[in-house]
ZAMARLUM-546943 format. One record per residue (C-alpha): residue in one letter; residue number from 1; x, y, z. Coordinates in steps of 0.02 Angstrom, whole numbers, plus 50000, padded with zeros to 5 digits. Layout:
aa A; i NUM; x X; y Y; z Z .
...
***
This chain:
aa M; i 1; x 49543; y 51852; z 49866 .
aa G; i 2; x 49686; y 51918; z 49761 .
aa L; i 3; x 49801; y 51809; z 49659 .
aa L; i 4; x 49943; y 51825; z 49784 .
aa A; i 5; x 49830; y 51767; z 49926 .
aa V; i 6; x 49774; y 51617; z 49822 .
aa D; i 7; x 49956; y 51574; z 49789 .
aa R; i 8; x 49992; y 51579; z 49975 .
aa V; i 9; x 49843; y 51467; z 50017 .
aa A; i 10; x 49897; y 51346; z 49881 .
aa A; i 11; x 50074; y 51345; z 49951 .
aa V; i 12; x 50011; y 51302; z 50126 .
aa L; i 13; x 49900; y 51161; z 50062 .
aa E; i 14; x 50041; y 51093; z 49954 .
aa A; i 15; x 50160; y 51095; z 50103 .
aa L; i 16; x 50034; y 50997; z 50207 .
aa G; i 17; x 50002; y 50878; z 50064 .
aa S; i 18; x 50189; y 50846; z 50054 .
aa G; i 19; x 50198; y 50797; z 50237 .
aa A; i 20; x 50223; y 50957; z 50336 .
aa R; i 21; x 50146; y 50934; z 50510 .
aa T; i 22; x 50202; y 51085; z 50611 .
aa L; i 23; x 50197; y 51273; z 50584 .
aa P; i 24; x 50387; y 51285; z 50555 .
aa E; i 25; x 50377; y 51144; z 50428 .
aa V; i 26; x 50233; y 51231; z 50338 .
aa C; i 27; x 50332; y 51393; z 50337 .
aa D; i 28; x 50483; y 51305; z 50262 .
aa G; i 29; x 50380; y 51210; z 50134 .
aa A; i 30; x 50274; y 51358; z 50082 .
aa G; i 31; x 50411; y 51489; z 50092 .
aa L; i 32; x 50305; y 51600; z 50203 .
aa P; i 33; x 50340; y 51698; z 50363 .
aa K; i 34; x 50269; y 51626; z 50523 .
aa S; i 35; x 50137; y 51760; z 50547 .
aa T; i 36; x 50069; y 51739; z 50371 .
aa A; i 37; x 50066; y 51549; z 50379 .
aa S; i 38; x 49984; y 51551; z 50550 .
aa R; i 39; x 49847; y 51668; z 50491 .
aa L; i 40; x 49812; y 51564; z 50335 .
aa I; i 41; x 49808; y 51402; z 50433 .
aa A; i 42; x 49683; y 51475; z 50556 .
aa A; i 43; x 49570; y 51531; z 50413 .
aa L; i 44; x 49585; y 51363; z 50325 .
aa E; i 45; x 49541; y 51274; z 50488 .
aa E; i 46; x 49378; y 51370; z 50498 .
aa H; i 47; x 49329; y 51302; z 50327 .
aa G; i 48; x 49382; y 51123; z 50365 .
aa L; i 49; x 49526; y 51132; z 50241 .
aa V; i 50; x 49658; y 51106; z 50376 .
aa H; i 51; x 49644; y 50989; z 50525 .
aa R; i 52; x 49735; y 51018; z 50690 .
aa A; i 53; x 49751; y 50857; z 50791 .
aa S; i 54; x 49743; y 50846; z 50979 .
aa D; i 55; x 49934; y 50847; z 50987 .
aa G; i 56; x 49940; y 51006; z 50881 .
aa S; i 57; x 49999; y 50922; z 50722 .
aa L; i 58; x 49926; y 50986; z 50558 .
aa S; i 59; x 49858; y 50897; z 50405 .
aa L; i 60; x 49739; y 50923; z 50260 .
aa G; i 61; x 49563; y 50938; z 50326 .
aa A; i 62; x 49404; y 50838; z 50310 .
aa T; i 63; x 49330; y 50954; z 50178 .
aa L; i 64; x 49473; y 50916; z 50060 .
aa G; i 65; x 49466; y 50734; z 50109 .
aa S; i 66; x 49282; y 50721; z 50061 .
aa L; i 67; x 49298; y 50801; z 49889 .
aa G; i 68; x 49279; y 50675; z 49751 .
aa S; i 69; x 49251; y 50533; z 49877 .
aa Q; i 70; x 49433; y 50538; z 49931 .
aa P; i 71; x 49490; y 50445; z 50088 .
aa P; i 72; x 49469; y 50529; z 50258 .
aa A; i 73; x 49590; y 50669; z 50296 .
aa L; i 74; x 49754; y 50604; z 50360 .
aa G; i 75; x 49739; y 50694; z 50526 .
aa R; i 76; x 49571; y 50613; z 50562 .
aa L; i 77; x 49639; y 50443; z 50514 .
aa I; i 78; x 49789; y 50459; z 50630 .
aa D; i 79; x 49682; y 50524; z 50773 .
aa A; i 80; x 49563; y 50377; z 50754 .
aa A; i 81; x 49709; y 50254; z 50752 .
aa R; i 82; x 49807; y 50318; z 50902 .
aa T; i 83; x 49718; y 50226; z 51043 .
aa P; i 84; x 49682; y 50061; z 50952 .
aa A; i 85; x 49861; y 50056; z 50887 .
aa R; i 86; x 49934; y 50087; z 51059 .
aa R; i 87; x 49827; y 49950; z 51136 .
aa L; i 88; x 49875; y 49832; z 50996 .
aa A; i 89; x 50061; y 49866; z 51022 .
aa E; i 90; x 50042; y 49835; z 51209 .
aa A; i 91; x 49945; y 49673; z 51181 .
aa T; i 92; x 50069; y 49600; z 51056 .
aa D; i 93; x 50229; y 49682; z 51119 .
aa E; i 94; x 50274; y 49725; z 50939 .
aa A; i 95; x 50275; y 49886; z 50839 .
aa V; i 96; x 50116; y 49944; z 50751 .
aa C; i 97; x 50106; y 50054; z 50597 .
aa L; i 98; x 49972; y 50140; z 50496 .
aa S; i 99; x 49991; y 50149; z 50307 .
aa V; i 100; x 49895; y 50227; z 50163 .
aa I; i 101; x 49903; y 50187; z 49979 .
aa A; i 102; x 49933; y 50321; z 49847 .
aa A; i 103; x 50015; y 50336; z 49677 .
aa G; i 104; x 50066; y 50153; z 49669 .
aa E; i 105; x 50151; y 50155; z 49840 .
aa T; i 106; x 50110; y 50125; z 50021 .
aa H; i 107; x 50155; y 50268; z 50137 .
aa T; i 108; x 50183; y 50242; z 50324 .
aa V; i 109; x 50101; y 50387; z 50415 .
aa F; i 110; x 50100; y 50335; z 50598 .
aa Q; i 111; x 50192; y 50214; z 50712 .
aa V; i 112; x 50186; y 50151; z 50891 .
aa D; i 113; x 50343; y 50069; z 50960 .
aa T; i 114; x 50364; y 49953; z 51108 .
aa P; i 115; x 50507; y 49939; z 51234 .
aa K; i 116; x 50561; y 49771; z 51162 .
aa A; i 117; x 50560; y 49825; z 50980 .
aa V; i 118; x 50710; y 49751; z 50889 .
aa F; i 119; x 50683; y 49847; z 50729 .
aa A; i 120; x 50682; y 50016; z 50812 .
aa Q; i 121; x 50686; y 50117; z 50651 .
aa D; i 122; x 50546; y 50243; z 50632 .
aa W; i 123; x 50456; y 50201; z 50469 .
aa V; i 124; x 50347; y 50357; z 50469 .
aa D; i 125; x 50354; y 50445; z 50300 .
aa R; i 126; x 50435; y 50293; z 50219 .
aa R; i 127; x 50361; y 50240; z 50053 .
aa W; i 128; x 50362; y 50063; z 49984 .
aa P; i 129; x 50317; y 49991; z 49813 .
aa I; i 130; x 50149; y 49903; z 49825 .
aa E; i 131; x 50223; y 49738; z 49767 .
aa E; i 132; x 50331; y 49732; z 49925 .
aa T; i 133; x 50201; y 49756; z 50062 .
aa G; i 134; x 50060; y 49656; z 50136 .
aa S; i 135; x 49972; y 49818; z 50179 .
aa A; i 136; x 49948; y 49856; z 49994 .
aa I; i 137; x 49877; y 49682; z 49964 .
aa S; i 138; x 49755; y 49699; z 50108 .
aa I; i 139; x 49695; y 49869; z 50044 .
aa L; i 140; x 49681; y 49814; z 49862 .
aa S; i 141; x 49581; y 49662; z 49914 .
aa T; i 142; x 49437; y 49781; z 49955 .
aa W; i 143; x 49441; y 49867; z 49785 .
aa S; i 144; x 49340; y 49825; z 49631 .
aa P; i 145; x 49420; y 49719; z 49493 .
aa T; i 146; x 49427; y 49873; z 49380 .
aa E; i 147; x 49518; y 49976; z 49512 .
aa V; i 148; x 49641; y 49834; z 49544 .
aa A; i 149; x 49672; y 49814; z 49358 .
aa D; i 150; x 49713; y 49999; z 49343 .
aa V; i 151; x 49840; y 49988; z 49485 .
aa L; i 152; x 49922; y 49827; z 49425 .
aa G; i 153; x 49922; y 49870; z 49241 .
aa P; i 154; x 50099; y 49943; z 49236 .
aa F; i 155; x 50178; y 49786; z 49312 .
aa G; i 156; x 50256; y 49646; z 49212 .
aa A; i 157; x 50155; y 49488; z 49183 .
aa R; i 158; x 50245; y 49384; z 49315 .
aa T; i 159; x 50231; y 49516; z 49452 .
aa R; i 160; x 50051; y 49554; z 49405 .
aa K; i 161; x 50004; y 49369; z 49417 .
aa K; i 162; x 50086; y 49356; z 49588 .
aa L; i 163; x 49994; y 49509; z 49651 .
aa Y; i 164; x 49826; y 49450; z 49585 .
aa E; i 165; x 49851; y 49284; z 49674 .
aa A; i 166; x 49892; y 49372; z 49838 .
aa I; i 167; x 49741; y 49486; z 49820 .
aa D; i 168; x 49627; y 49338; z 49787 .
aa V; i 169; x 49687; y 49257; z 49948 .
aa A; i 170; x 49662; y 49420; z 50044 .
aa R; i 171; x 49483; y 49437; z 49978 .
aa R; i 172; x 49442; y 49274; z 50067 .
aa Q; i 173; x 49543; y 49315; z 50223 .
aa P; i 174; x 49585; y 49501; z 50233 .
aa I; i 175; x 49738; y 49475; z 50342 .
aa S; i 176; x 49898; y 49485; z 50239 .
aa W; i 177; x 50064; y 49418; z 50303 .
aa S; i 178; x 50231; y 49473; z 50231 .
aa V; i 179; x 50398; y 49391; z 50270 .
aa D; i 180; x 50565; y 49467; z 50219 .
aa N; i 181; x 50482; y 49562; z 50077 .
aa Y; i 182; x 50548; y 49737; z 50108 .
aa V; i 183; x 50668; y 49710; z 50253 .
aa D; i 184; x 50766; y 49549; z 50281 .
aa G; i 185; x 50720; y 49465; z 50445 .
aa L; i 186; x 50558; y 49563; z 50465 .
aa T; i 187; x 50383; y 49489; z 50470 .
aa S; i 188; x 50228; y 49596; z 50461 .
aa V; i 189; x 50041; y 49569; z 50455 .
aa A; i 190; x 49913; y 49694; z 50390 .
aa A; i 191; x 49725; y 49718; z 50399 .
aa P; i 192; x 49626; y 49844; z 50295 .
aa I; i 193; x 49531; y 49987; z 50378 .
aa V; i 194; x 49368; y 49969; z 50286 .
aa S; i 195; x 49236; y 50103; z 50258 .
aa D; i 196; x 49049; y 50075; z 50274 .
aa R; i 197; x 49051; y 50045; z 50086 .
aa G; i 198; x 49174; y 49902; z 50105 .
aa R; i 199; x 49324; y 49992; z 50029 .
aa A; i 200; x 49490; y 50032; z 50112 .
aa T; i 201; x 49625; y 50160; z 50077 .
aa S; i 202; x 49729; y 50123; z 50233 .
aa A; i 203; x 49789; y 49975; z 50333 .
aa L; i 204; x 49849; y 49936; z 50508 .
aa I; i 205; x 50009; y 49834; z 50522 .
aa I; i 206; x 50101; y 49740; z 50659 .
aa Y; i 207; x 50283; y 49698; z 50628 .
aa G; i 208; x 50424; y 49613; z 50718 .
aa P; i 209; x 50582; y 49510; z 50694 .
aa S; i 210; x 50548; y 49348; z 50601 .
aa Y; i 211; x 50639; y 49241; z 50729 .
aa R; i 212; x 50507; y 49279; z 50861 .
aa F; i 213; x 50356; y 49349; z 50770 .
aa P; i 214; x 50239; y 49266; z 50763 .
aa T; i 215; x 50252; y 49108; z 50865 .
aa T; i 216; x 50135; y 48968; z 50811 .
aa K; i 217; x 50030; y 48992; z 50967 .
aa M; i 218; x 50010; y 49180; z 50947 .
aa R; i 219; x 49973; y 49188; z 50760 .
aa L; i 220; x 49783; y 49171; z 50772 .
aa R; i 221; x 49777; y 49289; z 50921 .
aa V; i 222; x 49878; y 49419; z 50827 .
aa E; i 223; x 49761; y 49407; z 50678 .
aa S; i 224; x 49608; y 49425; z 50789 .
aa L; i 225; x 49678; y 49574; z 50884 .
aa L; i 226; x 49732; y 49659; z 50723 .
aa A; i 227; x 49565; y 49633; z 50636 .
aa G; i 228; x 49474; y 49701; z 50789 .
aa A; i 229; x 49583; y 49857; z 50799 .
aa A; i 230; x 49563; y 49893; z 50613 .
aa A; i 231; x 49374; y 49873; z 50627 .
aa E; i 232; x 49372; y 49991; z 50776 .
aa I; i 233; x 49465; y 50125; z 50678 .
aa G; i 234; x 49350; y 50103; z 50529 .
aa K; i 235; x 49195; y 50120; z 50638 .
aa D; i 236; x 49263; y 50281; z 50715 .
aa L; i 237; x 49305; y 50354; z 50545 .
aa Y; i 238; x 49151; y 50307; z 50446 .
***
């Protein structure tokens, strides 16, 4: 493979890694004509370097996802989450999101809305500092103390202490609630999607307006439904 071909492959993978999900988006991100990008994507699919989901959306493939014990490829994660997330949204009548953690942030990668959703904004592709989200706490609660220390090291002493306390609580009960942390009037609850080794890199979240979510009666049911859906996704993935 010549240098130019390698450059083109790298450009396609970089576009997908930056969030491109369709052929036109890959073409724009990689600066390639449609025919060239389509041919490269087809070749990369054969080697497991690109994943094409059932809805036709593209992502980095399982081969890349497995290198260096990295988390499962994003496309596989979203595919595994679609049905459990939809059922969860229907059962709770609130929106459900899927988030991953990377580079000191949580990144929303998938969302299911409901007809009664008050906060109708699509959070997909939004990134949040880890200190603002329950999803980050739920994920970090499955990590080793050394890994957690590496992530929390850059924070100030007060913020670091607060995060350690939240993580300690989540280790005992891996369901993390967040009220008004990143959006005023919004309550969310997150559960980690845990691998067979007991470590998570993603979380499933339910969110809704604080004035109605959750009611005292529904809180335990929401936690149970969420934990079950997260476990189902983890079992499918790992």
